[in-house]
C-alpha atoms as a printed R data frame, in Angstrom:
    type eleno elety resid chain resno      x      y       z
1   ATOM     1    CA   MET     A     1 91.046 89.027 -59.839
2   ATOM     2    CA   GLN     A     2 92.415 87.784 -56.764
3   ATOM     3    CA   LYS     A     3 90.772 90.452 -54.773
4   ATOM     4    CA   LEU     A     4 87.106 89.742 -56.594
5   ATOM     5    CA   LYS     A     5 87.669 86.147 -55.497
6   ATOM     6    CA   GLY     A     6 88.534 87.082 -51.832
7   ATOM     7    CA   SER     A     7 85.449 89.123 -51.748
8   ATOM     8    CA   LEU     A     8 83.089 86.578 -53.317
9   ATOM     9    CA   HIS     A     9 84.440 83.797 -50.810
10  ATOM    10    CA   THR     A    10 83.850 85.984 -47.809
11  ATOM    11    CA   ALA     A    11 80.400 86.888 -48.865
12  ATOM    12    CA   LEU     A    12 79.354 83.541 -49.447
13  ATOM    13    CA   ARG     A    13 80.772 82.392 -46.123
14  ATOM    14    CA   GLY     A    14 78.705 85.089 -44.612
15  ATOM    15    CA   GLU     A    15 75.423 83.771 -46.390
16  ATOM    16    CA   TRP     A    16 76.228 80.328 -45.445
17  ATOM    17    CA   GLN     A    17 76.613 81.248 -41.866
18  ATOM    18    CA   LEU     A    18 73.667 83.268 -41.710
19  ATOM    19    CA   ASP     A    19 71.637 80.302 -43.507
20  ATOM    20    CA   TYR     A    20 73.289 77.923 -40.603
21  ATOM    21    CA   ASP     A    21 72.143 80.348 -37.911
22  ATOM    22    CA   THR     A    22 68.637 80.870 -38.812
23  ATOM    23    CA   PRO     A    23 66.256 77.854 -38.290
24  ATOM    24    CA   SER     A    24 63.743 77.098 -40.941
25  ATOM    25    CA   GLU     A    25 61.299 74.676 -41.667
26  ATOM    26    CA   THR     A    26 64.172 72.819 -43.772
27  ATOM    27    CA   SER     A    27 66.103 72.478 -40.485
28  ATOM    28    CA   HIS     A    28 64.778 70.152 -38.198
29  ATOM    29    CA   TYR     A    29 67.629 69.625 -35.472
30  ATOM    30    CA   TYR     A    30 70.983 71.015 -36.347
31  ATOM    31    CA   PHE     A    31 70.698 74.338 -35.004
32  ATOM    32    CA   THR     A    32 69.607 73.022 -31.232
33  ATOM    33    CA   THR     A    33 73.186 71.493 -30.863
34  ATOM    34    CA   LYS     A    34 75.110 74.717 -30.939
35  ATOM    35    CA   LYS     A    35 77.481 75.080 -28.127
36  ATOM    36    CA   GLU     A    36 75.689 78.613 -26.896
37  ATOM    37    CA   LEU     A    37 72.655 76.243 -25.702
38  ATOM    38    CA   TYR     A    38 75.443 73.990 -23.377
39  ATOM    39    CA   GLY     A    39 77.260 77.288 -22.133
40  ATOM    40    CA   GLY     A    40 80.116 76.298 -24.395
41  ATOM    41    CA   GLN     A    41 80.334 72.744 -22.355
42  ATOM    42    CA   TYR     A    42 78.669 70.929 -25.418
43  ATOM    43    CA   THR     A    43 80.537 67.468 -25.869
44  ATOM    44    CA   ASN     A    44 79.345 65.594 -28.602
45  ATOM    45    CA   PRO     A    45 77.786 62.220 -27.465
46  ATOM    46    CA   LEU     A    46 78.399 60.527 -30.988
47  ATOM    47    CA   LYS     A    47 82.162 60.499 -29.918
48  ATOM    48    CA   SER     A    48 81.492 57.794 -27.474
49  ATOM    49    CA   PHE     A    49 79.830 55.504 -30.177
50  ATOM    50    CA   MET     A    50 82.322 55.847 -32.641
51  ATOM    51    CA   ASN     A    51 84.272 52.687 -31.504
52  ATOM    52    CA   ASN     A    52 81.443 51.119 -29.848
53  ATOM    53    CA   VAL     A    53 78.825 50.380 -32.506
54  ATOM    54    CA   PRO     A    54 79.236 48.929 -36.029
55  ATOM    55    CA   ARG     A    55 80.265 51.472 -38.856
56  ATOM    56    CA   HIS     A    56 76.674 51.347 -40.595
57  ATOM    57    CA   ALA     A    57 74.982 51.781 -37.278
58  ATOM    58    CA   PHE     A    58 77.216 54.781 -36.417
59  ATOM    59    CA   SER     A    59 76.444 56.104 -39.788
60  ATOM    60    CA   LYS     A    60 72.795 56.041 -39.338
61  ATOM    61    CA   LEU     A    61 73.236 57.911 -36.201
62  ATOM    62    CA   PHE     A    62 75.303 60.581 -37.410
63  ATOM    63    CA   GLN     A    63 72.890 61.177 -40.522
64  ATOM    64    CA   LEU     A    64 70.172 61.315 -38.185
65  ATOM    65    CA   HIS     A    65 72.111 63.592 -35.794
66  ATOM    66    CA   THR     A    66 73.194 66.290 -38.657
67  ATOM    67    CA   GLY     A    67 70.295 66.213 -40.752
68  ATOM    68    CA   HIS     A    68 72.067 64.889 -43.841
69  ATOM    69    CA   ASP     A    69 70.284 61.554 -43.998
70  ATOM    70    CA   VAL     A    70 68.618 59.393 -46.940
71  ATOM    71    CA   LEU     A    71 65.205 60.373 -45.919
72  ATOM    72    CA   GLY     A    72 62.444 61.775 -48.192
73  ATOM    73    CA   LYS     A    73 62.355 65.325 -46.563
74  ATOM    74    CA   TYR     A    74 66.252 65.605 -47.147
75  ATOM    75    CA   PHE     A    75 66.024 64.951 -50.965
76  ATOM    76    CA   GLN     A    76 62.734 67.082 -51.221
77  ATOM    77    CA   THR     A    77 64.524 70.248 -49.778
78  ATOM    78    CA   ARG     A    78 67.435 69.584 -52.291
79  ATOM    79    CA   GLY     A    79 64.958 69.245 -55.383
80  ATOM    80    CA   ILE     A    80 65.863 65.696 -55.958
81  ATOM    81    CA   LYS     A    81 62.893 64.059 -57.539
82  ATOM    82    CA   GLN     A    82 64.373 60.631 -58.549
83  ATOM    83    CA   ARG     A    83 63.526 59.283 -54.925
84  ATOM    84    CA   LYS     A    84 60.340 59.361 -53.409
85  ATOM    85    CA   HIS     A    85 59.830 61.853 -50.461
86  ATOM    86    CA   ASN     A    86 56.914 60.010 -48.878
87  ATOM    87    CA   CYS     A    87 57.198 56.951 -46.423
88  ATOM    88    CA   LYS     A    88 55.309 53.714 -47.161
89  ATOM    89    CA   CYS     A    89 52.522 55.164 -44.947
90  ATOM    90    CA   SER     A    90 52.337 58.005 -47.394
91  ATOM    91    CA   GLN     A    91 53.370 60.707 -44.962
92  ATOM    92    CA   LEU     A    92 56.383 62.751 -45.779
93  ATOM    93    CA   GLU     A    93 59.458 60.838 -44.539
94  ATOM    94    CA   THR     A    94 61.254 62.917 -41.816
95  ATOM    95    CA   VAL     A    95 63.313 62.151 -38.897
96  ATOM    96    CA   GLU     A    96 60.542 62.909 -36.521
97  ATOM    97    CA   HIS     A    97 58.089 61.006 -38.579
98  ATOM    98    CA   VAL     A    98 60.388 57.866 -38.531
99  ATOM    99    CA   LEU     A    99 61.232 57.950 -34.704
100 ATOM   100    CA   LYS     A   100 57.952 59.543 -33.466
101 ATOM   101    CA   GLU     A   101 54.786 59.246 -35.665
102 ATOM   102    CA   CYS     A   102 55.023 56.568 -38.276
103 ATOM   103    CA   PRO     A   103 52.066 53.874 -37.743
104 ATOM   104    CA   LEU     A   104 54.430 51.288 -39.461
105 ATOM   105    CA   HIS     A   105 56.888 51.147 -36.828
106 ATOM   106    CA   PRO     A   106 55.129 50.894 -33.281
107 ATOM   107    CA   THR     A   107 57.528 48.156 -32.098
108 ATOM   108    CA   GLU     A   108 60.493 50.474 -32.685
109 ATOM   109    CA   ARG     A   109 58.693 53.478 -31.025
110 ATOM   110    CA   ASN     A   110 57.701 51.569 -27.998
111 ATOM   111    CA   LEU     A   111 61.619 50.829 -27.411
112 ATOM   112    CA   LEU     A   112 62.110 54.485 -27.676
113 ATOM   113    CA   ARG     A   113 59.348 55.343 -25.248
114 ATOM   114    CA   LYS     A   114 60.730 52.975 -22.518
115 ATOM   115    CA   VAL     A   115 63.966 55.351 -22.296
116 ATOM   116    CA   PHE     A   116 62.088 58.742 -23.274
117 ATOM   117    CA   PRO     A   117 58.260 58.655 -22.983
118 ATOM   118    CA   GLU     A   118 57.844 62.072 -24.770
119 ATOM   119    CA   LEU     A   119 60.155 61.086 -27.803
120 ATOM   120    CA   ASP     A   120 61.929 64.572 -27.463
121 ATOM   121    CA   LEU     A   121 64.430 64.553 -30.727
122 ATOM   122    CA   LYS     A   122 66.754 66.762 -28.787
123 ATOM   123    CA   ILE     A   123 67.050 63.945 -26.038
124 ATOM   124    CA   LEU     A   124 66.811 61.037 -28.397
125 ATOM   125    CA   LEU     A   125 69.537 62.444 -30.835
126 ATOM   126    CA   ASP     A   126 71.842 64.657 -28.209
127 ATOM   127    CA   THR     A   127 72.369 62.239 -25.120
128 ATOM   128    CA   LYS     A   128 74.203 58.809 -24.872
129 ATOM   129    CA   LYS     A   129 71.137 57.079 -23.519
130 ATOM   130    CA   GLY     A   130 68.969 58.506 -26.322
131 ATOM   131    CA   LEU     A   131 71.344 57.533 -29.032
132 ATOM   132    CA   ASP     A   132 71.675 54.109 -27.794
133 ATOM   133    CA   ALA     A   133 67.949 53.761 -27.827
134 ATOM   134    CA   VAL     A   134 67.857 55.088 -31.559
135 ATOM   135    CA   ALA     A   135 70.643 52.815 -32.369
136 ATOM   136    CA   ARG     A   136 68.657 49.562 -30.978
137 ATOM   137    CA   SER     A   137 65.510 50.848 -32.716
138 ATOM   138    CA   LEU     A   138 67.273 51.393 -35.946
139 ATOM   139    CA   ASP     A   139 68.512 47.843 -35.870
140 ATOM   140    CA   LEU     A   140 64.988 46.732 -35.904
141 ATOM   141    CA   LEU     A   141 64.384 49.090 -38.854
142 ATOM   142    CA   PRO     A   142 66.954 47.742 -41.476
143 ATOM   143    CA   GLN     A   143 65.382 49.739 -44.516
144 ATOM   144    CA   VAL     A   144 65.766 53.156 -42.854
145 ATOM   145    CA   LEU     A   145 68.859 55.018 -43.743
146 ATOM   146    CA   CYS     A   146 70.346 52.207 -45.848
């Protein structure tokens, strides 16, 4: 019995790792922060925010950074139907939509554009300067990632 449990655990861990390493339409960001992309020199920019921003703001940044957020796309990919998947503008609610596209938030997006005109999610969510801009724009969007 113990041998069977061990082999099942190993198989599931291998399956999870393969799923993690393989980008798909359900993954939006997490695979781009892997250490291989940084030559093994990746330092997590979220660490500098842990003690410098309020806990709720850090929580929002962490959710966006990891893709484990309370936006509609997250619930849709997990088959959770008790929550609406679309934004108030009727588009699918994703990190990219909220930060880059939503017509309901032009003021917040302009704040991000002042820092990074291209609104590249990798830069916005993986650099100190980008995370700082995102944190400031999220302060103006209290309903996002509550």
